[in-house]
C-alpha positions as CSV (number, residue, x, y, z in Angstrom):
1,L,49.0,-22.9,-57.3
2,L,51.5,-25.5,-55.9
3,D,52.9,-26.0,-59.3
4,T,53.8,-22.3,-59.5
5,M,55.3,-22.3,-56.1
6,S,57.3,-25.4,-56.9
7,Y,58.4,-23.9,-60.2
8,I,59.7,-20.8,-58.4
9,S,61.8,-22.9,-56.0
10,A,63.1,-25.2,-58.8
11,S,63.9,-22.3,-61.0
12,L,66.0,-20.7,-58.2
13,V,67.9,-23.8,-57.3
14,S,68.8,-24.4,-60.9
15,N,69.9,-20.8,-61.5
16,E,73.7,-20.9,-61.6
17,N,74.0,-17.2,-60.6
18,F,71.8,-17.8,-57.5
19,I,73.7,-21.0,-56.5
20,Y,77.1,-19.2,-57.0
21,A,76.1,-16.4,-54.7
22,V,74.6,-18.7,-52.1
23,E,77.8,-20.8,-52.1
24,L,80.1,-17.8,-51.6
25,L,78.0,-15.7,-49.2
26,S,79.1,-17.6,-46.1
27,D,82.7,-17.9,-47.2
28,A,83.1,-14.2,-48.1
29,D,86.1,-12.8,-46.2
30,T,85.0,-9.1,-46.2
31,G,81.8,-7.2,-45.6
32,M,81.9,-5.8,-49.2
33,R,82.0,-9.3,-50.7
34,Q,79.2,-10.5,-48.4
35,Q,77.1,-7.5,-49.5
36,D,77.8,-8.3,-53.1
37,Y,76.7,-11.9,-52.8
38,Y,73.7,-10.9,-50.6
39,S,72.7,-8.4,-53.3
40,R,72.9,-11.1,-56.0
41,I,70.6,-13.4,-54.0
42,Y,68.2,-10.5,-53.4
43,S,68.1,-9.7,-57.1
44,E,67.2,-13.3,-58.0
45,L,64.5,-13.6,-55.3
46,C,62.9,-10.3,-56.1
47,A,62.5,-11.4,-59.7
48,Y,59.4,-13.2,-58.4
49,A,58.2,-10.4,-56.2
50,W,56.4,-8.0,-58.6
51,F,53.9,-5.7,-56.9
52,S,50.8,-7.8,-57.4
53,S,52.4,-11.1,-56.6
54,M,51.1,-13.1,-53.7
55,H,54.3,-15.1,-53.4
56,N,56.9,-14.4,-50.8
57,V,60.3,-16.0,-51.5
58,T,62.8,-16.4,-48.7
59,F,66.4,-17.7,-48.5
60,F,68.3,-18.4,-45.3
61,N,71.3,-20.4,-44.4
62,D,72.9,-22.0,-41.3
63,E,75.1,-18.9,-40.8
64,G,72.0,-16.9,-40.3
65,F,71.8,-14.8,-43.5
66,V,68.2,-14.0,-44.5
67,V,67.0,-12.6,-47.8
68,T,63.4,-12.2,-48.6
69,S,61.3,-10.8,-51.4
70,H,58.7,-9.6,-48.9
71,R,58.6,-5.9,-49.1
72,Y,61.6,-6.1,-51.3
73,N,63.8,-7.1,-48.3
74,M,63.5,-3.6,-46.8
75,D,63.6,-5.0,-43.3
76,Y,67.0,-6.8,-43.6
77,N,70.5,-6.3,-44.9
78,Y,73.7,-8.4,-45.2
79,T,74.6,-7.6,-41.5
80,Y,71.4,-9.2,-40.1
81,R,71.7,-12.8,-38.8
82,M,68.9,-15.1,-37.8
83,T,69.9,-16.9,-34.6
84,E,70.2,-20.7,-34.3
85,Q,67.3,-20.6,-31.9
86,E,65.1,-18.9,-34.5
87,R,66.1,-21.4,-37.2
88,R,65.4,-24.4,-34.8
89,A,61.9,-22.9,-34.1
90,I,61.0,-23.2,-37.8
91,S,58.5,-26.1,-37.9
92,W,59.9,-27.7,-41.1
93,Y,63.6,-27.1,-40.5
94,D,64.5,-30.6,-39.3
95,R,62.4,-32.3,-42.0
96,V,64.1,-30.4,-44.8
97,Q,67.6,-31.1,-43.5
98,N,67.6,-34.7,-44.8
99,N,65.2,-34.4,-47.7
100,Y,68.0,-34.2,-50.3
101,G,66.8,-31.0,-51.8
102,R,63.3,-32.2,-52.7
103,A,60.4,-29.8,-52.3
104,L,58.1,-30.2,-49.3
105,V,54.6,-28.8,-49.1
106,I,54.0,-27.3,-45.7
107,P,50.3,-27.0,-44.7
108,V,48.9,-23.6,-43.7
109,Q,50.7,-22.7,-40.5
110,E,53.1,-20.0,-39.2
111,S,56.0,-21.0,-41.5
112,R,57.3,-17.7,-42.9
113,I,60.9,-16.8,-42.3
114,P,61.2,-14.9,-40.1
115,A,58.0,-15.5,-38.2
116,N,55.4,-12.8,-38.2
117,G,52.4,-14.4,-36.4
118,R,50.5,-15.0,-39.6
119,S,49.8,-18.4,-41.4
120,Y,51.1,-19.4,-44.8
121,L,51.0,-22.3,-47.3
122,S,54.6,-23.0,-48.2
123,V,56.8,-25.0,-50.5
124,V,60.2,-25.4,-48.9
125,R,63.5,-27.1,-49.8
126,A,67.2,-27.4,-49.0
127,I,69.6,-25.9,-51.5
128,R,72.3,-28.5,-52.0
129,N,75.6,-28.3,-53.7
130,P,77.3,-31.4,-54.0
131,G,75.9,-33.5,-51.2
132,R,75.6,-30.8,-48.6
133,N,73.0,-28.2,-47.6
134,I,74.2,-24.7,-48.4
135,G,70.9,-22.9,-47.7
136,Y,67.1,-23.2,-47.5
137,L,64.4,-21.7,-49.7
138,S,60.7,-21.1,-48.9
139,V,58.0,-19.9,-51.2
140,D,54.9,-18.8,-49.3
141,I,51.4,-17.5,-49.9
142,E,49.6,-15.9,-46.9
143,E,46.5,-17.7,-45.8
144,E,44.4,-14.6,-46.3
145,D,45.6,-14.3,-50.0
146,L,45.0,-18.1,-50.5
147,G,41.4,-17.8,-49.2
148,G,40.8,-14.9,-51.6
149,L,42.3,-16.7,-54.5
150,L,40.2,-19.8,-53.9
151,K,36.9,-18.0,-53.5
152,M,34.6,-18.7,-56.5
153,E,32.9,-16.0,-58.3
154,G,29.2,-15.7,-57.2
155,T,29.6,-17.8,-54.1
156,M,29.0,-16.6,-50.6
157,N,31.5,-17.9,-48.0
158,P,32.4,-21.2,-49.6
159,E,33.6,-24.1,-47.4
160,L,36.9,-25.2,-48.8
161,L,39.3,-28.0,-47.8
162,I,42.5,-28.8,-49.7
163,L,44.2,-32.1,-49.1
164,S,47.6,-33.4,-50.1
165,G,47.9,-36.7,-52.0
166,E,48.6,-38.3,-48.5
167,G,45.4,-36.9,-47.0
168,T,47.1,-34.1,-45.0
169,I,45.0,-31.0,-44.7
170,L,46.9,-28.2,-46.5
171,Y,44.2,-25.5,-46.2
172,K,40.8,-25.3,-44.6
173,S,38.6,-22.3,-45.0
174,E,37.3,-20.6,-41.8
175,G,33.8,-21.9,-42.5
176,F,34.6,-25.5,-43.0
177,P,32.7,-27.5,-40.4
178,A,35.0,-29.4,-37.9
179,D,32.7,-32.5,-38.0
180,R,33.2,-32.8,-41.8
181,E,37.0,-32.5,-41.4
182,A,37.2,-35.9,-39.9
183,E,35.4,-37.6,-42.8
184,S,37.2,-35.6,-45.5
185,P,40.1,-37.9,-46.3
186,D,37.6,-40.5,-47.5
187,L,36.1,-38.1,-50.0
């Protein structure tokens, strides 16, 4: 699951067409050029958004451009800008700033860009070109889809807990007892 999410983000940041469009989007001097670069980014993101996919892939940058594979980006276009306040409200934004483009796994929380009140497991990273952040990428799976994916055939309401290598709780099923949560890192 996390390997697939990491693969999607690594594939995009190593895609020269994607990086080219990300670099030029903010520097485009006309709306027509912005729309062209925006469309190129959109095409690359939506390559991972087939109808049955649970993955939502989102790009945004410090100029406020937002492109998402969610609903094939029907809610946004190249004229929409996320405000700085909205960017600063993203729980992982400061952490990814100085992470040198490495992928970070964000535990299930409201982490989707833009926020919609639901919780997601996310793999996020800064997009860098040489030595500077030129954008940010988030690959998300909604908590509800994650729960359905992890249910085992023939089990009734399984109690699931997923921990990172550092012992951080990445996902906890609704039925997982709170008193067992405290002892889980020692498992």
